[in-house]
C-alpha positions in Angstrom: 21.1 -14.1 34.4 24.7 -13.4 35.3 26.1 -16.6 33.7 23.9 -16.1 30.7 25.0 -12.4 30.3 28.7 -13.5 30.5 28.2 -16.0 27.7 26.2 -13.5 25.6 28.9 -10.8 26.0 31.7 -13.1 25.2 29.9 -14.5 22.1 29.0 -11.1 20.8 32.5 -9.8 21.4 34.0 -12.7 19.5 31.5 -12.4 16.7 32.3 -8.7 16.4 36.0 -9.6 16.2 37.0 -7.3 19.0 39.5 -7.7 21.8 38.5 -6.6 25.3 40.8 -3.6 24.8 39.2 -2.6 21.5 35.7 -3.0 22.9 36.8 -0.9 25.9 38.0 1.9 23.7 34.8 1.8 21.7 32.4 1.6 24.6 34.1 3.5 27.4 33.8 0.5 29.7 37.1 -0.6 31.2 38.8 -3.7 29.8 39.0 -5.1 33.3 35.3 -4.6 33.8 34.6 -6.4 30.5 36.8 -9.3 31.7 35.0 -9.4 35.0 31.6 -9.5 33.2 32.8 -12.3 31.0 34.1 -14.3 34.0 31.0 -13.7 36.1 33.0 -11.8 38.7 30.5 -8.9 38.6 27.2 -10.3 39.8 25.0 -7.4 38.9 26.1 -5.6 35.7 25.1 -2.0 35.2 22.4 -1.7 32.6 24.1 1.5 31.4 27.4 -0.3 30.8 25.6 -3.3 29.1 24.0 -0.8 26.7 27.3 0.9 26.1 29.0 -2.5 25.3 26.1 -3.7 23.0 26.0 -0.3 21.2 29.7 -0.4 20.6 29.3 -3.8 19.0 26.3 -2.8 16.9 23.7 -4.5 19.0 20.5 -3.3 20.7 19.5 -4.4 24.2 15.9 -4.9 23.2 16.9 -7.2 20.3 19.1 -9.3 22.7 16.4 -9.6 25.3 13.8 -10.7 22.7 16.2 -13.3 21.2 16.7 -14.9 24.6 13.0 -15.3 25.3 12.6 -17.7 22.4 
């Protein structure tokens, strides 16, 4: 899941047109943490922080989970 999450986060951030710094400001999650997520340096991301990041980009965790089951 870690590698998949890093790819999903990076893709959604790019699609949203946000830099790590901008996403950090919107989500309250540190820019360094976002970078570490995207580079698979954090092996078990916090579900709370994932939800904060997704919400800041206009996405819902349940929608992301159901898309990846297909």
